[in-house]
C-alpha positions as CSV (number, residue, x, y, z in Angstrom):
1,M,-17.4,30.1,3.5
2,T,-14.4,29.6,1.0
3,S,-12.3,27.9,3.9
4,N,-15.3,25.6,4.5
5,L,-15.5,24.8,0.7
6,L,-11.8,24.1,0.6
7,L,-11.9,21.8,3.7
8,K,-14.8,19.8,2.3
9,S,-13.0,19.4,-1.1
10,Y,-9.7,18.5,0.7
11,L,-11.5,15.9,2.8
12,K,-13.3,14.4,-0.2
13,T,-10.0,14.2,-2.2
14,D,-8.3,12.7,0.8
15,Q,-11.0,10.1,1.3
16,F,-11.0,9.3,-2.3
17,L,-7.3,8.6,-2.3
18,V,-7.5,6.4,0.9
19,D,-10.4,4.5,-0.8
20,R,-8.3,3.9,-3.9
21,A,-5.3,2.9,-1.8
22,D,-7.7,0.4,0.2
23,E,-8.7,-1.0,-3.3
24,A,-5.0,-1.4,-4.2
25,V,-4.1,-3.1,-0.9
26,K,-7.0,-5.6,-1.3
27,A,-5.9,-6.4,-4.9
28,W,-2.3,-6.7,-3.6
29,N,-3.3,-9.0,-0.8
30,W,-5.4,-11.2,-3.0
31,T,-2.7,-11.4,-5.7
32,T,0.5,-11.7,-3.6
33,G,-1.0,-12.8,-0.2
34,R,1.2,-10.1,1.2
35,T,0.2,-7.2,3.6
36,R,-0.2,-3.5,3.3
37,A,3.2,-2.9,5.2
38,D,4.9,-5.0,2.3
39,L,3.3,-2.7,-0.4
40,A,4.0,0.5,1.5
41,N,7.6,-0.6,2.0
42,I,8.1,-1.2,-1.8
43,I,6.6,2.1,-2.5
44,Q,8.7,3.9,0.2
45,I,11.9,2.2,-0.7
46,T,11.3,3.2,-4.4
47,G,10.4,6.7,-3.4
48,N,13.6,7.2,-1.2
49,I,15.8,5.7,-3.8
50,L,14.5,8.4,-6.3
51,I,14.9,11.1,-3.6
52,G,18.5,9.9,-3.1
53,F,19.2,10.0,-6.9
54,S,17.9,13.6,-7.2
55,S,20.9,15.1,-5.4
56,K,23.7,14.0,-3.1
57,L,22.2,16.2,-0.5
58,F,19.3,13.8,-0.1
59,I,21.2,10.5,0.1
60,P,21.4,10.8,3.9
61,I,17.7,11.3,4.3
62,A,16.9,8.4,2.0
63,A,19.4,6.2,3.9
64,I,17.8,7.0,7.2
65,N,14.2,6.8,5.8
66,I,14.4,3.4,4.2
67,P,15.1,1.2,7.4
68,T,13.1,3.5,9.8
69,N,10.0,3.3,7.7
70,Y,10.4,-0.3,7.0
71,I,10.5,-1.2,10.7
72,L,7.7,1.3,11.6
73,N,5.3,-0.1,8.9
74,K,5.9,-3.7,9.9
75,E,5.5,-2.7,13.6
76,T,2.0,-1.0,12.6
77,D,0.9,-4.0,10.8
78,L,1.8,-6.3,13.7
79,N,-0.1,-4.1,16.0
80,D,-3.2,-4.2,13.8
81,K,-2.9,-7.9,13.7
82,R,-2.8,-8.0,17.5
83,L,-5.9,-5.8,17.7
84,L,-7.8,-8.1,15.4
85,D,-6.8,-11.0,17.8
86,G,-8.1,-9.1,20.8
87,D,-5.0,-7.7,22.2
88,V,-4.8,-4.1,23.9
89,L,-4.5,-0.9,22.1
90,N,-0.9,0.4,21.7
91,Y,-1.3,4.1,22.0
92,S,2.2,5.0,20.5
93,I,1.4,3.1,17.4
94,E,-2.1,4.7,17.3
95,E,-0.5,8.2,17.4
96,R,1.8,7.1,14.6
97,K,-1.2,6.2,12.6
98,K,-2.7,9.6,13.2
99,S,0.4,11.1,11.9
100,F,-0.1,9.3,8.6
101,K,-3.2,11.4,8.1
102,F,-0.8,14.5,7.9
103,K,2.1,12.9,6.2
104,A,0.3,11.3,3.3
105,P,-1.3,14.5,1.8
106,S,1.6,16.8,2.7
107,L,4.3,14.6,1.0
108,T,2.1,13.8,-1.9
109,G,1.4,17.5,-2.2
110,L,5.1,18.4,-1.8
111,G,6.0,16.0,-4.6
112,L,3.5,17.6,-6.9
113,S,4.9,20.9,-6.2
114,N,8.4,19.7,-7.0
115,F,7.1,18.5,-10.5
116,A,5.6,22.1,-11.0
117,I,8.9,23.8,-9.9
118,Y,10.9,21.6,-12.3
119,Y,8.7,22.1,-15.3
120,Q,8.2,25.9,-14.6
121,H,11.8,26.6,-14.2
122,N,14.8,25.5,-16.3
123,S,16.1,22.3,-14.7
124,H,19.7,23.7,-14.9
125,I,18.8,26.4,-12.2
126,L,17.9,23.9,-9.5
127,P,20.6,22.0,-7.5
128,F,18.7,18.8,-7.7
129,D,16.6,16.9,-10.2
130,G,13.0,18.0,-9.7
131,K,11.6,15.0,-11.5
132,D,13.2,12.4,-9.3
133,L,12.6,14.4,-6.2
134,G,9.0,15.1,-6.9
135,L,8.2,11.5,-8.0
136,G,10.2,10.1,-5.0
137,T,8.4,12.5,-2.5
138,M,5.1,11.7,-4.1
139,L,5.5,8.0,-3.6
140,W,6.7,8.4,-0.2
141,G,3.4,10.3,0.5
142,L,1.4,7.6,-1.3
143,S,2.9,4.9,0.8
144,Y,1.4,6.6,4.0
145,Y,-2.1,6.5,2.1
146,V,-1.4,2.6,1.8
147,M,-0.7,2.6,5.6
148,R,-4.0,4.3,6.4
149,T,-6.0,1.4,4.8
150,D,-7.5,-1.5,6.8
151,Y,-5.4,-4.4,7.6
152,Q,-5.4,-7.4,5.4
153,A,-4.1,-10.6,7.0
154,P,-1.4,-12.5,5.0
155,R,-2.5,-15.4,3.0
156,K,-1.5,-17.7,0.0
157,D,-1.1,-15.9,-3.3
158,C,-3.5,-16.4,-6.0
159,V,-1.3,-18.9,-8.1
160,R,-1.0,-21.2,-5.1
161,R,-4.6,-21.1,-4.4
162,G,-5.3,-21.8,-8.1
163,L,-2.9,-24.6,-8.2
164,E,-4.5,-26.2,-4.9
165,K,-7.9,-26.0,-6.6
166,L,-6.6,-27.6,-9.7
167,A,-5.0,-30.4,-7.8
168,E,-8.2,-30.9,-5.8
169,F,-10.1,-31.1,-9.1
170,V,-7.8,-33.6,-10.7
171,K,-7.9,-35.7,-7.5
172,N,-11.8,-35.7,-7.5
173,S,-11.8,-36.5,-11.2
174,R,-9.8,-39.6,-10.7
175,E,-12.5,-41.1,-8.3
176,P,-15.0,-43.3,-10.1
177,I,-18.4,-41.9,-10.4
178,P,-21.0,-44.5,-9.4
179,A,-23.2,-45.1,-12.4
180,T,-26.9,-45.3,-11.9
181,V,-29.1,-47.0,-14.4
182,D,-32.7,-46.2,-14.6
183,T,-34.5,-49.5,-14.7
184,G,-37.9,-47.9,-15.0
185,G,-39.0,-49.2,-11.6
186,Y,-38.0,-52.9,-12.3
187,R,-35.5,-54.7,-10.1
């Protein structure tokens, strides 16, 4: 009974985070015109830099994660674009997307636990900076939530779209409007 309740609460929390990430990706795409992989890469790079700052021990991990995750995220987006265009399913990428379901909550939870460790103990006891490690790991996990969202095709950013509409409005306002005079039925 308890485990069923825990599973239900976990699934609701997980779906809540995926839904919020989906809203963030849609807003990101509408504003910048860029894809979820671009957003996830920015979040992951920031997280891995913070992980590297937390201790010299974690610099190699961050140095490997940044290019690896960048390429894998772009590859996942490219695969989803191909699927929308009617291409065949790439099973290795679909398996990677299944791994995001594990990585997202586990890394986010690990990041939160690093914060708890940092604030529970004196920071001088730990061989690393718990704040940087916690925030970096949490960001890394949140980037996997971003990659679990639906694919949004790249498009023009909102400023360009607005400027194009403004230019079209100005162009249409320069054309003379034919004046019609009501003659009351007389010719």
